VEXBA-984402 format. One record per residue (C-alpha): residue in three letters; x, y, z. Coordinates in nm, 3 decimals. Each point is the difference from the previous one (the first is absolute). Example, Ala and Ser with C-alpha at 12.3 -4.5 7.8 and 13.67 -1.06 7.14 Angstrom:
<rs>
(r Ala, (1.230, -0.450, 0.780))
(r Ser, (0.137, 0.344, -0.066))
</rs>
This chain:
<rs>
(r Unk, (15.880, 2.693, 3.581))
(r Unk, (-0.291, 0.080, -0.232))
(r Unk, (-0.165, -0.334, 0.090))
(r Unk, (0.030, 0.077, 0.371))
(r Unk, (-0.166, 0.340, -0.043))
(r Unk, (-0.283, -0.162, -0.198))
(r Unk, (-0.040, -0.268, 0.266))
(r Unk, (-0.006, 0.256, 0.282))
(r Unk, (-0.250, 0.214, -0.191))
(r Unk, (-0.217, -0.305, -0.062))
(r Unk, (0.013, -0.094, 0.371))
(r Unk, (-0.092, 0.354, 0.102))
(r Unk, (-0.297, 0.007, -0.238))
(r Unk, (-0.108, -0.341, 0.132))
(r Unk, (0.021, 0.123, 0.358))
(r Unk, (-0.198, 0.311, -0.090))
(r Unk, (-0.275, -0.204, -0.167))
(r Unk, (-0.020, -0.248, 0.287))
(r Unk, (-0.014, 0.282, 0.258))
(r Unk, (-0.291, 0.157, -0.190))
(r Unk, (-0.185, -0.330, 0.014))
(r Unk, (0.078, -0.065, 0.366))
(r Unk, (-0.283, 0.227, 0.121))
(r Unk, (-0.256, -0.214, -0.177))
(r Unk, (0.160, -0.323, 0.120))
(r Unk, (0.037, 0.140, 0.351))
(r Unk, (-0.367, 0.105, 0.006))
(r Unk, (-0.107, -0.345, -0.118))
(r Unk, (0.215, -0.165, 0.270))
(r Unk, (-0.140, 0.232, 0.265))
(r Unk, (-0.352, -0.074, -0.124))
(r Unk, (0.063, -0.373, 0.034))
(r Unk, (0.135, 0.043, 0.356))
(r Unk, (-0.298, 0.217, 0.088))
(r Unk, (-0.241, -0.258, -0.141))
(r Unk, (0.155, -0.265, 0.227))
(r Unk, (-0.059, 0.233, 0.298))
(r Unk, (-0.357, 0.056, -0.123))
(r Unk, (-0.058, -0.376, -0.026))
(r Unk, (0.102, -0.034, 0.367))
(r Unk, (-0.224, 0.296, 0.091))
(r Unk, (-0.298, -0.161, -0.175))
(r Unk, (0.047, -0.321, 0.199))
(r Unk, (0.032, 0.189, 0.329))
(r Unk, (-0.312, 0.208, -0.065))
(r Unk, (-0.219, -0.261, -0.172))
(r Unk, (0.022, 0.231, -0.304))
(r Unk, (-0.197, 0.267, 0.189))
(r Unk, (0.150, 0.348, 0.020))
(r Unk, (-0.049, 0.365, -0.080))
(r Unk, (0.228, 0.236, -0.183))
(r Unk, (-0.005, 0.372, -0.073))
(r Unk, (0.099, 0.149, -0.333))
(r Unk, (0.097, 0.368, -0.011))
(r Unk, (0.007, 0.230, -0.298))
(r Unk, (0.019, 0.369, -0.080))
(r Unk, (0.006, 0.249, -0.281))
(r Unk, (0.260, 0.264, -0.071))
(r Unk, (-0.263, 0.268, 0.071))
(r Unk, (-0.025, -0.108, 0.365))
(r Unk, (-0.300, -0.233, 0.010))
(r Unk, (0.073, -0.321, 0.194))
(r Unk, (-0.206, -0.306, 0.085))
(r Unk, (0.020, -0.347, 0.141))
(r Unk, (-0.191, -0.320, -0.056))
(r Unk, (-0.015, -0.285, 0.250))
(r Unk, (-0.079, -0.344, -0.140))
(r Unk, (-0.118, -0.274, 0.237))
(r Unk, (0.057, -0.360, -0.109))
(r Unk, (-0.154, -0.293, 0.186))
(r Unk, (0.083, -0.357, -0.102))
(r Unk, (0.144, 0.107, -0.337))
(r Unk, (-0.295, 0.224, -0.091))
(r Unk, (-0.036, 0.378, 0.004))
(r Unk, (-0.285, 0.072, 0.241))
(r Unk, (0.033, 0.376, 0.046))
(r Unk, (0.149, 0.308, -0.163))
(r Unk, (0.024, 0.331, 0.188))
(r Unk, (0.103, 0.329, -0.161))
(r Unk, (0.073, 0.345, 0.138))
(r Unk, (0.175, 0.314, -0.111))
(r Unk, (0.286, 0.085, 0.234))
(r Unk, (0.066, 0.341, -0.159))
(r Unk, (-0.268, 0.185, -0.195))
(r Unk, (0.209, 0.306, -0.090))
(r Unk, (-0.045, 0.044, -0.375))
(r Unk, (-0.319, -0.208, -0.009))
(r Unk, (-0.307, 0.153, -0.162))
(r Unk, (-0.239, 0.153, 0.253))
(r Unk, (-0.313, -0.158, -0.148))
(r Unk, (0.081, -0.361, 0.091))
(r Unk, (-0.286, -0.150, 0.204))
(r Unk, (0.086, -0.084, 0.363))
(r Unk, (-0.077, -0.371, -0.056))
(r Unk, (0.270, -0.013, -0.270))
(r Unk, (0.273, 0.132, 0.230))
(r Unk, (-0.007, -0.317, 0.210))
(r Unk, (-0.185, -0.327, -0.059))
(r Unk, (-0.007, -0.371, 0.078))
(r Unk, (-0.102, -0.283, -0.233))
(r Unk, (-0.102, -0.343, 0.128))
(r Unk, (-0.103, -0.324, -0.170))
(r Unk, (-0.152, 0.039, -0.344))
(r Unk, (0.059, 0.378, -0.007))
(r Unk, (0.381, -0.045, 0.004))
(r Unk, (0.135, 0.173, -0.310))
(r Unk, (-0.307, 0.220, -0.049))
(r Unk, (0.202, 0.323, 0.039))
(r Unk, (0.199, -0.001, -0.321))
(r Unk, (0.152, 0.348, -0.025))
(r Unk, (0.235, -0.002, 0.298))
(r Unk, (0.155, -0.240, 0.248))
(r Unk, (0.222, -0.301, -0.032))
(r Unk, (-0.139, -0.301, -0.184))
(r Unk, (-0.146, -0.267, 0.230))
(r Unk, (0.283, -0.252, -0.040))
(r Unk, (0.138, -0.268, 0.228))
(r Unk, (0.375, 0.005, 0.066))
(r Unk, (0.025, -0.313, -0.217))
(r Unk, (-0.137, 0.206, -0.289))
(r Unk, (0.238, 0.286, 0.083))
(r Unk, (0.302, -0.232, -0.007))
(r Unk, (-0.122, -0.133, -0.337))
(r Unk, (-0.034, 0.355, -0.137))
(r Unk, (0.346, 0.081, 0.137))
(r Unk, (0.154, -0.291, -0.188))
(r Unk, (-0.199, 0.031, -0.322))
(r Unk, (-0.072, 0.373, -0.036))
(r Unk, (0.210, 0.227, 0.222))
(r Unk, (0.348, -0.159, 0.011))
(r Unk, (0.065, -0.153, -0.343))
(r Unk, (0.296, 0.153, -0.178))
(r Unk, (-0.097, 0.296, -0.217))
(r Unk, (0.196, 0.262, -0.185))
(r Unk, (-0.032, 0.360, 0.115))
(r Unk, (-0.138, -0.063, 0.349))
(r Unk, (0.134, -0.002, 0.353))
(r Unk, (-0.139, -0.284, 0.210))
(r Unk, (-0.051, 0.014, 0.375))
(r Unk, (-0.036, -0.284, 0.246))
(r Unk, (0.010, 0.016, 0.380))
(r Unk, (-0.096, -0.233, 0.285))
(r Unk, (-0.049, 0.224, 0.303))
(r Unk, (-0.291, -0.201, 0.140))
(r Unk, (0.202, -0.267, 0.185))
(r Unk, (0.131, -0.136, -0.328))
(r Unk, (-0.335, 0.031, -0.178))
(r Unk, (-0.051, 0.223, -0.300))
(r Unk, (-0.026, 0.372, 0.077))
(r Unk, (0.085, 0.174, -0.328))
(r Unk, (-0.008, -0.154, -0.343))
(r Unk, (-0.028, 0.167, -0.336))
(r Unk, (0.169, 0.215, -0.258))
(r Unk, (0.028, 0.353, -0.134))
(r Unk, (0.056, 0.074, -0.367))
(r Unk, (0.316, 0.201, -0.060))
(r Unk, (-0.075, 0.367, -0.058))
(r Unk, (-0.346, -0.008, 0.156))
(r Unk, (-0.062, 0.299, 0.228))
(r Unk, (-0.331, -0.033, 0.188))
(r Unk, (-0.184, -0.293, 0.161))
(r Unk, (0.203, -0.250, -0.199))
(r Unk, (0.036, -0.295, 0.236))
(r Unk, (-0.172, -0.315, -0.128))
(r Unk, (-0.025, -0.253, 0.280))
(r Unk, (-0.080, -0.008, 0.370))
(r Unk, (0.112, 0.151, 0.332))
(r Unk, (-0.111, -0.211, 0.297))
(r Unk, (0.034, 0.186, 0.331))
(r Unk, (-0.092, -0.287, 0.232))
(r Unk, (-0.084, -0.371, -0.008))
(r Unk, (-0.152, -0.149, 0.315))
(r Unk, (-0.151, -0.334, 0.100))
(r Unk, (-0.376, 0.011, 0.023))
(r Unk, (-0.088, -0.021, 0.366))
(r Unk, (-0.263, -0.257, 0.084))
(r Unk, (-0.304, 0.146, 0.170))
</rs>
């Protein structure tokens, strides 16, 4: 009888440990499925697309950055505040909304999403945002037709602006002009 209780307790502990790890494994599996969908998307679009990253602060400020990729290269980055409540009043008008092209891409360093291709985002997802860590909650979603939409983590106990990762609102093929 004592052996059975020990065996049942051991099985329960094993199930508990494996269920704790399933989130990480599930996120990795979902990332792999999403990357397959992204590979198909790249072929269909000749690796030319645009995507919009959204972000906000707990004080109410919100912004979005649209990255345009043509033939595997970032060719444009557009930024705009979508909610300025809580933003300092002395910000110059030209800093509230801007567009970078060509060699000026990345010149605004204080705000806006980094000028990355989706290939680079999937790499960051795998190497930086989704690896198993203690004391964090990871997030991964594919609400853009199977492509990455949310990926990152929040440290346990963090209260304000804690998400490390990316929220992609839309991903669209780049229309040929």
